[in-house]
N, C-alpha and C positions, 0 to 999 in steps of 0.2 A: 504492499500500499503506500511504503512512502517514495514510490518512485512513479506510483501511478500502475501498476503493472496489475491491479487486481481487478481491474477497470480498463485494459486497453483500447488505443484507438484503431487496434487492427491488431487482427492474430493472420500471418501468414504461415501456411504449410505449404512445402515443398517436397514432391514427392521424387526420391529418388532412387534409378533401378541401376543395382551394382553388376559389373561388368560379370562375365560367367566365372569360373575357376579356370586359369590356364591350365590346359594340357602338358602332362609332363611327354618331353620328346624320346621317341624311340632310342636305345642304345644302337650306335652302332658299327654293322655286323665285323667281327673280329678273322673270320676263319671264310675260304672258298667254298664251303657248304653252303649248294641251293639255297635261295632264302624259302622259310616255311612260309606259306600260304596266312596272307594277313587276316589278323583275329578282329574281327570289328567289333570293339570296346563300348561299354556301356555309355550312354549319352546322360549327362546329370542333368538334372531339372536347374532351370536358370535360378537365381536367388528370388528371393521375394522384395516386392519395393520396400525403401523403407522411407518413412514420414517424417519430418523434421517439421516442426512447430516452434515459431518464434513469435512474442509478443512483444509490441512496442506501444510504447507510449508519451507525449509530450508534457513536460513541468517547465513551464514556463518558457524559458530560448532552448532547452535542452531537450533531447532524445533519450529514452532509456530503453533498451531491448533485452531478452533473456530468450535462451530457449526453453521450451516445457522439458521439465527433469533435471534441467541443468543446475548446476552449485553456484553460478556467478549470475551476476548484473551489470550491462556492460553502458557506456553512454556511447551513442555513435552519431554518423554526421547526419544530422537532419534532414538531408537530400535523401536519406534510404526510406524516411518515412512518406516524403512529399510524394518520392516515384510510386508506393506503396499504396497511397489514398487516389492518384492519379483514377480517371474513368476509361476502364476500357471498352466498353459499350459506344455504341454511335450516339455522341450527344446531338445533335439537330433535335430538335423538338416538334416542328413541324415542317410541309414544305407547303409554300404558296407563292404563288406570283402577285405582288400586288397589284400590278398593271390589271390584274383581273378580276379585284373583288369587287365582291356586289353588295355584300350583308356585314353588317357590322353589330353585334349585341353584347350588353353590360347587364348583367342579374347581378346586386350587389347590395341587395334591401330595394332601393328604387331602382325595377330595371329600365332600360330603355335600350332603342333599337334604329340601326342609320341603316336607309337601303338603297342604294344607287338607279337610279333610273334614266338611262342614256349620257349624260356627263356630270351630271348633278346628285350630289348626294340629297337624302332629306329623312327627317324626322318622324321616321312610322308615328302615326294618328295626330302630328303637330305638323300641319302646313307651314305656320305663321314661323317657323323656329329657323333660322337661317344658317345652315352650317356651313360651315369651313372646310373645304376639301385638304387642304393643307393641314388639318390637324387631325383628318382620319386615316393619310395615306401612311404616317408615322407609325400608326399600330400596328399597319399588316406587315411594315419593314420590320420594325422589332418582333413581331412573330417567327417571322421568317429566320431572320438571324440568331431567336434564342438557343441557346445552347444550356442544356443540364450542368450544372456544379456537378454533381453525380447522383448516381441511384440508389435507393434506402431500399427499394424491392423492387422483385424481378418477375415472379412471376406468380401464375395465379395460385391461390384468391387475393384481389386488392385487399388489404384492410386498412381502409381509407378511415375509419372512425379512427384506429391508433395514429392517422397523423395528421387530424382534424378536416379532412377533404368529405366528411360527409356533412359537414356545415361548411364551407369553404367562405372565404371572405371576397373572393372575388371571381365569377363566373363568366369568361371571355369566350363568345362563339362566333368565330369569321367564317365563310362561305365565299368560294372563288364561282364566275361562271363557270358552269357543266359539271362543278367539285361538289364534295360531301361536304358537311358542315363539321367544323373541327374547335371542339371545345376544351378550351384551357380551364382545371379549376385551381387557385390560388389558395394554401388554409393561410389560414389568421396567426398560427405560429409556426416553428420553423426548430431546427435542430441548434440554434444559438446565434445570438445576435440579430440583425433584421432577415439572414437569411427566409425561405417559408418554403415551405414544402408542397409539391404541385404534380398534378397529373394531366395526361392527354387524352380525348377519346380516342386517337388513333393508336394508341400502347394502353388501355385501360386495367392491365395487370401490373402496371409498370410507375411507384411512385420516385421523383425523383427531385433533386434541391434546387432550387431556383434562389442564386445571388442577389442580394438586396438591391442592385442598382437596375438588375431586371423586373425586378415586381415594382417600381417604382413605374416604370412603362405602362401598366394595366391597372395601374389603381384613377380611376375616372371617374371626373360626373359630366353631367350632359352638358353643363355648362364650357367645360372644358373644349367643345369641340364646336363653339358658337363662332358665329363671325361675328368680329368686331365691327360695333358700331350699327 
């Protein structure tokens, strides 16, 4: 516990396949007698794989590690933990072409929707609301460029309640011409700081972390899209 290894940031298991045992070389014949026919030697089964589990924890600006079953705790380069925390799955959240955008909806308490007809955006149910298209396009661009910081759940069933996604703070739905709606749900909480948990309808079995700077791009009110004046 002194080094945070009772609750490690990463448990990394590396499985190693040991090489087969070397065969003993046959002795060189010392006589001129005819060689005996070769005798087929039994083949030893390969040794079993050996797993090694290493625990790593961050304490302040230092990183500590120990192997499970070992008698020592080591301080290691922080880059070791950074490399192990890098997300290995594709981090693109959604694929959408902002030039083909047709619908945009927000649902975080008071829901509202925009729809594009021709070249003009309008607020659904309110024809007098003047929409600034220059404020709509950045939302689609932000979703197109959005990257998951890391995944916290990869497989079904998605435990939405465990991450606050059963009652999300932000629900954003977009649709491009000829495409299916894409819904991004953002939790009111996250793993720490202002980062948030999130999920997307195109990968409903996965939950990921969004960086705080990305979250702010999707926290909007209807007035944020109104044309000045």
